[in-house]
N, C-alpha and C positions, 0 to 999 in steps of 0.2 A: 410695443408701437401698434399692436391693434391690426396688423395684417391677417394674423389668422385668428377666427372666431373661437375655433376648437380646434382640438389637438387629432390630425389625422391618423395617429397611430392607434387610438382606442379601437377603431375598426378592424385592425388588424387581428389575424388569428396567429397565435405563436405557435410553433411547430411543437411537436410533442417529441421529448427527449427519451428514447427508450434506455433502460438500463440493462446491462449485460445480468444476466442469472449467475449467481455466486455459487461454485460446486466446491464444496470443501472435501479434501481428500478422506477417505474412510480409513480405518486401522490398515487394511490390506494395501491399499494404495500407498499409505504413508511409509510402510515397511518396504514396499518395492521400491519407492523413490529414494529411501536411505541406503537401500543395498546398491542402486543403481549410480549414487554420488560418490560412494566410497573412493578416496583415493584422489578425487577431483580436486584441484588447486583451490576451489571455492566452497569445498564441502561444508567446512564450518558457516560461511555465510548463509548457504542454502539451508543448514539446521538451524540456524538464529531465526532466519525469516520465516521457516516452517512453524517453528514452535513457539515463538512469540506473536505471530500474527503483525508484524511491522510491517509498514507499505514501503515500495520499492525506495521512494524519497527518503524515508527514516532510517533505513539500512545504509543508504548510500551515504547520508549525512554523518554517520557514526565516525568519530575520532577517539583516539585511546583516552583523551581526557573524559570522555562520556561515560568510560568504564571503570566500576569500582569493585576490584577483585576481592578485598576483604568484606565488603558488605554482599556481594554477589548480586550487585544491581547495575544497569544502564540507564543512564540519562537521555531521554530523548528530546533534543532542544533545537532540532535544526529541521 
């Protein structure tokens, strides 16, 4: 309709989005974590997450139809 001759957002500065630094566990920390979770009701879930690198949403979306024990595979589809 011609009310605005230019886009007023072109002069805006977008805020910088900081990214958290990723600090993977070293062997000593991974072993300590493994010992600390022994017997915990979510031990297998924690180990799966740690050794596969799956994200929280991927792990929470797992269902038994995603697991193929014969092939030893897990399908991530959610």
